[in-house]
C-alpha positions in Angstrom: -183.0 -44.2 -153.7 -183.3 -42.0 -150.6 -180.0 -40.2 -150.6 -179.8 -37.2 -148.2 -177.1 -34.6 -148.9 -178.3 -32.1 -146.4 -178.0 -28.3 -147.1 -174.2 -28.1 -146.9 -171.2 -30.4 -147.7 -167.6 -29.9 -148.3 -165.6 -30.0 -151.6 -161.8 -30.9 -151.5 -159.4 -32.4 -154.0 -158.8 -36.1 -153.4 -155.1 -35.8 -152.4 -156.2 -33.7 -149.4 -158.9 -36.1 -148.1 -158.4 -38.9 -145.6 -160.3 -40.8 -143.0 -159.6 -38.3 -140.2 -160.9 -35.4 -142.2 -164.0 -37.4 -143.3 -164.8 -38.5 -139.8 -164.6 -34.9 -138.4 -166.6 -33.4 -141.3 -169.3 -35.9 -140.6 -169.2 -35.0 -136.8 -169.5 -31.3 -137.7 -172.8 -32.0 -139.4 -171.9 -31.6 -143.1 -174.1 -33.9 -145.3 -171.6 -34.7 -148.1 -168.0 -34.9 -149.0 -167.4 -34.0 -152.7 -164.1 -35.5 -154.0 -162.5 -33.1 -156.4 -159.5 -33.4 -158.7 -160.7 -36.2 -161.0 -160.5 -39.2 -158.7 -159.4 -42.5 -160.3 -161.9 -44.9 -161.7 -161.3 -47.5 -159.0 -163.0 -45.1 -156.5 -160.8 -46.4 -153.7 -160.6 -42.9 -152.2 -164.4 -42.8 -152.0 -164.4 -46.3 -150.5 -161.9 -45.3 -147.8 -164.0 -42.2 -146.9 -167.2 -44.2 -146.7 -165.5 -46.8 -144.5 -164.4 -44.1 -142.1 -167.8 -42.7 -141.7 -171.4 -43.8 -140.8 -173.9 -41.5 -142.4 -172.3 -38.9 -144.7 -172.8 -39.1 -148.4 -169.5 -39.3 -150.5 -169.8 -37.9 -154.0 -167.3 -37.4 -156.9 -166.9 -33.9 -158.1 -166.0 -35.1 -160.8 -165.0 -38.3 -162.5 -163.6 -37.1 -165.9 -165.4 -38.6 -168.9 -162.3 -38.3 -171.1 -160.0 -40.2 -168.8 -162.2 -42.7 -167.1 -164.4 -44.9 -169.4 -168.0 -45.7 -168.2 -167.1 -49.4 -168.4 -164.5 -48.8 -165.7 -166.6 -46.6 -163.4 -169.7 -48.8 -163.6 -168.4 -51.7 -161.6 -166.8 -49.3 -159.1 -170.1 -47.6 -158.6 -172.0 -50.8 -158.0 -169.3 -52.0 -155.5 -169.8 -48.9 -153.4 -173.6 -48.6 -153.9 -174.1 -52.2 -152.8 -171.7 -51.9 -149.8 -172.9 -48.4 -148.7 -176.5 -48.0 -149.8 -177.7 -44.4 -150.4 -174.3 -43.0 -149.5 -172.4 -42.8 -152.7 -173.2 -40.3 -155.5 -171.4 -40.5 -158.8 -170.6 -37.0 -160.3 -169.3 -37.1 -163.8 -168.3 -34.3 -166.2 -166.6 -33.4 -169.4 -163.8 -31.4 -167.8 -162.2 -28.7 -170.0 -160.6 -28.8 -173.5 -157.2 -27.6 -172.3 -156.7 -30.6 -170.1 -157.2 -33.2 -172.8 -155.5 -33.4 -176.2 -158.5 -34.9 -177.9 -161.5 -32.8 -177.1 -164.2 -33.2 -179.7 -167.9 -32.6 -179.6 -168.3 -32.2 -175.8 -172.0 -32.3 -175.7 -172.2 -35.5 -177.8 -169.6 -37.0 -175.6 -171.6 -36.3 -172.5 -174.7 -37.9 -174.1 -172.7 -41.0 -175.2 -171.1 -41.3 -171.7 -174.5 -41.2 -170.0 -175.8 -43.8 -172.5 -172.8 -45.9 -171.4 -173.7 -45.4 -167.7 -177.2 -46.6 -168.6 -175.7 -49.7 -170.1 -173.7 -50.2 -166.9 -177.0 -49.8 -165.0 -175.9 -46.8 -163.0 -179.2 -45.4 -162.0 -180.2 -41.8 -163.0 -180.8 -41.0 -159.2 -177.3 -42.2 -158.4 -175.4 -39.8 -160.7 -175.1 -36.0 -161.3 -173.5 -34.1 -164.1 -171.1 -31.2 -163.9 -172.9 -28.4 -165.8 -172.6 -24.7 -166.4 -174.2 -23.7 -169.7 -177.9 -24.1 -170.5 -177.6 -27.3 -172.7 -175.5 -29.1 -170.1 -177.8 -28.0 -167.3 -180.8 -29.3 -169.2 -179.0 -32.6 -169.9 -178.3 -32.9 -166.2 -182.0 -32.7 -165.5 -183.0 -35.1 -168.3 -180.4 -37.8 -167.7 -179.2 -37.5 -164.1 -180.4 -36.5 -160.6 -179.2 -33.0 -161.4 -176.3 -30.5 -161.7 -173.1 -30.0 -159.8 -171.9 -26.5 -161.1 -168.3 -25.4 -160.2 -166.9 -21.9 -159.9 -170.2 -20.2 -160.0 -172.3 -17.5 -158.1 -175.7 -17.4 -156.6 -176.8 -15.6 -159.9 -175.9 -18.7 -161.8 -177.8 -20.8 -159.3 -180.9 -18.6 -159.8 -180.7 -18.9 -163.6 -180.2 -22.7 -163.4 -183.2 -23.0 -161.2 -185.3 -20.9 -163.5 -184.2 -23.0 -166.4 -184.7 -26.4 -164.8 -187.7 -25.7 -162.6 -188.4 -27.6 -159.4 -187.2 -31.2 -159.1 -183.7 -31.6 -160.5 -180.9 -31.3 -157.9 -178.7 -28.1 -158.1 -175.6 -28.6 -155.9 -173.1 -25.8 -156.7 -169.5 -25.6 -155.3 -168.6 -22.4 -153.5 -165.0 -21.4 -152.5 -164.6 -19.6 -149.1 -161.9 -18.1 -147.0 -162.7 -17.5 -143.4 -160.7 -14.3 -142.8 -161.8 -10.8 -142.0 -159.0 -9.1 -143.9 -160.1 -8.7 -147.5 -156.7 -8.3 -149.0 -155.4 -11.4 -147.2 -158.5 -13.3 -148.2 -158.1 -12.4 -151.9 -154.4 -13.3 -151.7 -155.6 -16.8 -150.7 -158.5 -17.0 -153.2 -157.1 -15.4 -156.3 -154.3 -17.9 -157.1 -156.8 -20.8 -156.9 -159.3 -19.1 -159.2 -156.8 -17.6 -161.6 -154.9 -20.8 -162.3 -156.3 -22.7 -163.9 -159.9 -21.6 -164.1 -159.5 -18.1 -165.5 -157.4 -19.7 -168.3 -160.1 -22.3 -169.2 -162.7 -21.2 -171.7 -165.6 -23.2 -170.4 -165.3 -21.3 -167.1 -164.6 -17.9 -168.6 -167.4 -18.3 -171.1 -169.7 -19.0 -168.2 -168.6 -15.9 -166.3 -169.1 -13.7 -169.4 -172.5 -15.2 -169.9 -173.3 -14.2 -166.3 -172.4 -10.5 -167.1 -168.8 -10.3 -166.1 -166.5 -8.5 -168.5 -163.3 -9.4 -170.3 -161.5 -7.0 -167.9 -162.9 -8.8 -164.9 -161.6 -12.1 -166.1 -158.2 -10.8 -167.2 -155.0 -10.6 -165.1 -156.0 -12.9 -162.4 -159.5 -11.5 -162.0 -160.8 -8.3 -160.7 -161.4 -7.8 -157.0 -165.1 -7.8 -157.6 -164.9 -11.1 -159.5 -162.7 -12.8 -156.9 -165.0 -11.5 -154.1 -168.0 -13.1 -156.0 -166.2 -16.5 -156.6 -164.5 -16.7 -153.2 -166.8 -15.7 -150.2 -164.7 -14.2 -147.4 -165.1 -12.6 -144.0 -165.9 -14.0 -140.6 -167.8 -17.2 -140.3 -171.2 -15.5 -140.0 -170.6 -13.4 -143.2 -169.4 -16.4 -145.1 -172.4 -18.5 -143.9 -174.7 -15.7 -145.1 -173.0 -15.8 -148.6 -173.5 -19.6 -148.7 -177.1 -19.2 -147.9 -177.6 -17.0 -150.9 -177.2 -20.1 -153.1 -180.1 -21.7 -151.2 -182.1 -18.6 -151.5 -181.5 -18.7 -155.2 -182.8 -22.2 -155.5 -179.9 -24.6 -154.7 -180.6 -27.8 -152.8 -177.2 -28.2 -151.5 -173.9 -26.2 -151.5 -170.5 -27.8 -151.5 -168.1 -25.6 -149.6 -164.5 -25.5 -150.6 -162.6 -24.0 -147.7 -159.3 -22.3 -149.0 -156.4 -21.7 -146.6 -153.0 -20.1 -146.6 -150.1 -22.4 -147.4 -152.4 -25.3 -147.9 -153.1 -25.6 -144.2 -155.9 -27.9 -142.9 -159.4 -26.7 -143.8 -160.8 -28.1 -140.6 -160.5 -24.9 -138.4 -162.6 -22.9 -141.0 -165.1 -25.8 -141.4 -165.5 -25.9 -137.6 -166.3 -22.2 -137.5 -168.7 -22.5 -140.5 -170.4 -25.5 -139.0 -171.4 -23.4 -136.0 -172.4 -20.4 -138.0 -174.5 -22.6 -140.3 -176.2 -24.3 -137.4 -175.2 -27.7 -138.6 -174.9 -29.5 -135.3 
C-alpha cells in the first residue's frame, strides 16, 4: 500500500462531516479526514466523503471495538479499499470503560480484535490503533501501521517516538482554537476537554503519566493543561504549536478545530491551511 496522509489532516466527529466540508478540506491541502465519534460499522459516512473527493485519505478515528465486531467492519473495509485504493485507513480502538457496561481485559480485547481483523484479511498497513500507554503503543507498532493518539501533547508524541523508534506511524490528534483572546479560547476548549475526557480514566491516567497533577486534571482542567491540550492564538501561533508534534516525531497531525456555538470549522481551517503552507 502507498497511502499518503501528508503532514496535516483534520479530525471531526462524523455528525459534523459532509461532502461539502470534505471537498473544501481537500482543496485546502489537508491530507486526511479523520472521522471521530465512533462511526458505524457500515462505514457509509466514510464512503460518502471518499465519493466527494479525489485524493484525500479518509480515516476512522476510531471504530470502537466494543460496539462494532471485526466481522462487521471487515467487509466494509474491503468495499472501500477496493473502490478507493490507498485512500481509506481503518482506525480502531478500545474506547474507554465508562462508555461500555462490559469492559473487561482491554489489552486482551485489543489483541483478539486485531486477530479477528487478520482473519478478515484487513492488512496491517491499512489499519491503525488508538493508543496512549506504552503497551498499546507497542501493540500498534507490532500489529498495525501505527498509532493514532487522542488528547495528547507533543511530549507524549516524543515519548511515543522514543518507545517505537523509526518506522511505525504516529498520527496524534490536536485540538485548536484560532482566537487571540486566551480567555475566550479557553472558554471554547475547556468544555470539550472537561466533558467527557477529564472524567475518563484512560485519558486522565495518560495525563498523570505525562507529569500533570491531580490538581491540573480536577475542576475542568487548569489553564496550563487546557492550553497544552487546546492550542490557541492566531493562525501562525497555532501552526507553530502543531509543528511541535512533527518536531517531536509525529508523521502526521490530525487537527480538530473547535469553534464557539458549534460554528463551521472551515474559516479556521482556511487560516491554518495558509499558515501551514498546505496549498
